[in-house]
C-alpha positions as a Markdown table, in Angstrom:
| # | Residue | x | y | z |
|---|---|---|---|---|
| 1 | Phe | -21.0 | -22.1 | 20.6 |
| 2 | Trp | -24.8 | -21.3 | 20.1 |
| 3 | Leu | -25.7 | -18.7 | 21.3 |
| 4 | Ile | -30.1 | -18.1 | 21.8 |
| 5 | Asp | -31.6 | -15.4 | 23.4 |
| 6 | Phe | -35.2 | -15.8 | 23.2 |
| 7 | Asp | -36.8 | -12.1 | 24.3 |
| 8 | Arg | -39.0 | -11.3 | 22.1 |
| 9 | Ala | -37.7 | -13.9 | 19.4 |
| 10 | Arg | -39.7 | -15.0 | 16.1 |
| 11 | Trp | -39.0 | -16.4 | 13.4 |
| 12 | Arg | -37.3 | -14.2 | 10.3 |
| 13 | Glu | -35.7 | -14.9 | 6.8 |
| 14 | Ser | -32.3 | -14.6 | 5.9 |
| 15 | Ser | -31.9 | -12.2 | 3.2 |
| 16 | Ala | -29.8 | -9.1 | 2.4 |
| 17 | Arg | -32.7 | -7.3 | 4.8 |
| 18 | Gly | -33.3 | -9.7 | 7.5 |
| 19 | Arg | -29.5 | -8.7 | 8.3 |
| 20 | Ser | -29.9 | -5.8 | 9.0 |
| 21 | Trp | -31.6 | -7.0 | 12.4 |
| 22 | Gly | -28.9 | -9.7 | 12.5 |
| 23 | Gln | -26.4 | -7.2 | 12.5 |
| 24 | Ala | -29.0 | -4.7 | 15.8 |
| 25 | Asn | -28.5 | -7.8 | 17.9 |
| 26 | Leu | -25.4 | -8.1 | 17.5 |
| 27 | Ala | -25.1 | -4.6 | 18.2 |
| 28 | Arg | -26.8 | -4.8 | 21.5 |
| 29 | Leu | -25.0 | -7.7 | 22.8 |
| 30 | Gln | -22.3 | -5.4 | 23.0 |
| 31 | Arg | -23.8 | -2.8 | 24.6 |
| 32 | Ser | -24.6 | -5.8 | 26.8 |
| 33 | Leu | -20.9 | -7.1 | 27.2 |
| 34 | Thr | -19.7 | -3.0 | 27.4 |
| 35 | Lys | -22.1 | -2.4 | 30.4 |
| 36 | Leu | -20.4 | -5.6 | 32.6 |
| 37 | Gln | -17.0 | -4.7 | 31.3 |
| 38 | Leu | -16.4 | -7.3 | 29.3 |
| 39 | Thr | -14.9 | -7.8 | 26.4 |
| 40 | Pro | -14.8 | -10.6 | 23.5 |
| 41 | Ala | -12.2 | -10.9 | 22.0 |
| 42 | Ala | -11.2 | -9.8 | 18.2 |
| 43 | Asp | -11.3 | -13.2 | 17.3 |
| 44 | Asp | -13.8 | -14.5 | 18.6 |
| 45 | Trp | -16.1 | -11.4 | 17.9 |
| 46 | Ala | -15.5 | -11.9 | 14.9 |
| 47 | Ser | -16.3 | -16.3 | 14.6 |
| 48 | Leu | -19.6 | -14.6 | 15.9 |
| 49 | Gln | -20.0 | -12.3 | 13.8 |
| 50 | Gln | -19.2 | -14.9 | 10.8 |
| 51 | Gly | -21.8 | -17.2 | 12.0 |
| 52 | Tyr | -24.4 | -14.8 | 12.3 |
| 53 | Ala | -24.6 | -13.7 | 8.9 |
| 54 | Gly | -24.7 | -17.2 | 7.5 |
| 55 | Pro | -23.9 | -19.4 | 5.2 |
């Protein structure tokens, strides 16, 4: 599935430096899910992290 969040959206290049912003986005998503008392399955979360990391 694709997860698109346009909140404060802007294009960013993929790089070692770029991974930090991606990890921050995933951390924010995880906090939001926790507030809603939702916990994704470990395999699903791992797939999301892998997809966010890129090729």
